[in-house]
C-alpha positions in Angstrom: 0.0 0.1 0.0 1.7 3.3 -1.0 1.4 6.7 0.8 -1.3 8.1 -1.4 -3.6 5.0 -0.8 -3.1 5.3 2.8 -4.1 8.9 2.7 -7.3 8.2 0.7 -7.9 5.4 3.0 -7.8 7.7 6.1 -10.0 10.4 4.7 -12.7 8.2 3.6 -14.8 7.3 6.5 -15.6 3.7 7.2 -19.4 3.3 7.0 -21.2 0.9 9.3 -25.0 0.3 9.4 -26.5 -1.3 12.6 -30.2 -2.3 12.6 -31.7 -4.5 15.3 -33.0 -4.3 18.8 -31.2 -2.3 21.4 -29.3 -5.2 23.1 -27.7 -6.5 19.9 -27.0 -3.0 18.6 -25.3 -2.2 21.8 -23.2 -5.6 21.5 -22.3 -4.9 18.1 -21.0 -1.1 19.2 -19.0 -2.7 22.1 -17.3 -5.4 19.7 -16.7 -2.5 17.2 -15.1 -0.3 19.9 -12.8 -3.3 20.8 -11.8 -3.9 17.1 -10.8 -0.3 16.5 -9.0 -0.1 19.7 -6.8 -3.3 18.7 -6.0 -2.2 15.4 -3.2 0.6 15.0 -4.2 1.2 11.2 -7.7 2.5 12.6 -5.8 5.5 14.4 -7.1 8.8 12.9 -9.6 7.1 10.8 -13.2 8.4 10.8 -16.0 6.3 11.2 -19.5 6.7 10.4 -22.2 4.7 12.2 -25.9 4.5 11.2 -27.9 3.1 14.1 -31.5 1.8 13.9 -33.2 0.4 16.8 -36.2 -1.9 16.1 -37.4 -4.0 19.0 -39.5 -6.3 16.3 -37.9 -9.9 15.8 -35.8 -10.2 12.8 -38.6 -12.0 10.5 -40.9 -9.1 10.8 -38.4 -6.4 9.4 -37.6 -8.3 6.4 
């Protein structure tokens, strides 16, 4: 990976979309925080998270 690719990679936000019940969404956010904390290449990276809380069972929102 050259330096231009790294620069573009850092400027472009990482997009994450979470849809689900509040307990599953909070567990997913917790896991995401641990993943970002462990990866040195995520230092300084912008992250965009779209979060939708739906308390209905999975079968009902498909």
